[in-house]
C-alpha positions as CSV (number, residue, x, y, z in Angstrom):
1,M,18.7,2.2,11.9
2,S,18.2,5.9,11.8
3,K,15.5,6.6,14.3
4,P,15.4,5.8,18.1
5,I,13.4,2.9,19.3
6,S,10.6,3.6,21.6
7,L,10.5,1.1,24.6
8,R,8.0,0.6,27.4
9,V,9.5,0.3,30.9
10,V,7.6,-0.5,33.9
11,G,8.8,0.1,37.5
12,F,7.5,-1.1,40.7
13,S,8.7,-1.4,44.4
14,R,8.8,-4.6,46.6
15,K,10.2,-4.8,50.0
16,G,12.3,-1.7,49.6
17,E,13.8,-2.5,46.3
18,Q,13.1,-1.1,42.8
19,Y,12.4,-3.4,39.8
20,F,12.4,-2.2,36.3
21,L,11.2,-4.3,33.3
22,C,11.4,-3.5,29.7
23,L,8.1,-4.9,28.3
24,D,9.6,-4.8,24.7
25,T,12.7,-6.9,25.4
26,D,12.0,-8.5,28.7
27,V,15.2,-7.2,30.4
28,A,14.7,-6.7,34.0
29,V,16.8,-5.1,36.6
30,R,16.7,-4.5,40.4
31,G,18.2,-1.6,42.3
32,D,18.2,-0.1,45.8
33,S,16.6,3.2,44.5
34,V,14.8,4.5,41.5
35,E,18.1,6.1,40.1
36,N,20.1,3.0,40.6
37,A,17.6,0.9,38.8
38,K,17.4,3.3,36.0
39,R,21.2,3.2,35.7
40,K,21.2,-0.5,35.7
41,M,18.4,-0.5,33.1
42,V,20.4,1.8,30.8
43,D,23.4,-0.5,31.2
44,A,21.3,-3.7,30.6
45,L,19.5,-2.4,27.5
46,R,22.6,-0.9,26.1
47,S,24.5,-4.4,26.3
48,Y,21.3,-6.1,25.1
49,F,21.1,-4.0,22.0
50,E,24.9,-4.3,21.4
51,T,24.4,-8.1,20.6
52,F,22.3,-7.4,17.4
53,T,23.5,-6.5,14.0
54,E,22.2,-3.5,12.3
55,E,20.2,-5.7,10.1
56,E,18.6,-7.7,12.9
57,M,17.7,-4.4,14.5
58,E,16.1,-3.3,11.4
59,R,14.0,-6.5,11.1
60,G,13.0,-6.0,14.9
61,E,14.7,-9.1,16.0
62,Y,15.3,-7.5,19.3
63,L,11.6,-7.7,20.3
64,R,11.0,-10.3,23.0
65,Y,8.0,-9.6,24.9
66,S,7.8,-9.7,28.7
67,P,5.1,-11.9,30.5
68,L,1.5,-10.9,29.7
69,R,0.8,-9.8,33.3
70,Y,3.3,-7.0,32.9
71,R,2.1,-5.9,29.6
72,V,-1.4,-5.7,31.1
73,L,-0.2,-3.7,34.0
74,W,1.3,-1.2,31.4
75,N,-1.8,-0.8,29.5
76,A,-4.0,-0.5,32.7
77,G,-1.4,2.2,34.1
78,M,-1.7,4.2,30.9
79,L,-5.5,3.9,30.8
80,L,-6.4,4.3,34.5
81,G,-4.5,7.3,36.2
82,F,-4.9,6.0,39.8
83,L,-2.8,3.0,39.0
84,R,0.2,5.4,38.4
85,R,0.2,5.7,42.3
86,L,0.9,2.0,42.4
87,I,3.5,1.5,39.7
88,Q,5.8,3.8,38.0
89,V,5.5,4.0,34.2
90,F,8.5,5.1,32.2
91,S,9.2,5.6,28.4
92,A,12.7,5.1,27.1
93,A,14.2,5.5,23.7
94,Y,17.5,3.8,22.4
95,D,19.6,5.2,19.7
96,P,21.4,2.4,17.9
97,H,24.0,4.6,16.3
98,S,25.2,6.4,19.6
99,G,24.4,3.5,22.1
100,Q,22.4,6.0,24.2
101,L,19.4,5.1,26.1
102,K,17.3,8.0,27.6
103,F,14.2,7.9,30.0
104,A,11.5,10.2,28.8
């Protein structure tokens, strides 16, 4: 797979902890800060993608969508600017060749 994979990641805070959920893989992490949750998400997604062969990646077998309520939150956040104050919306790209995941 030669091009980076675009991923949708939603982040929210609850009781002083940060939660990140990748809507395209259903990988979720919890951290004590946004930066800590980002680091955990990078590690979790890198480990997740390493379980797939290149052929499986090409076929999109890594896709495992999160529950509908989170995908609705993402779409609502993208469409309605005021929701961005309530949730943090991030984009990320994973490069299968280098194993790098970068937040946009």
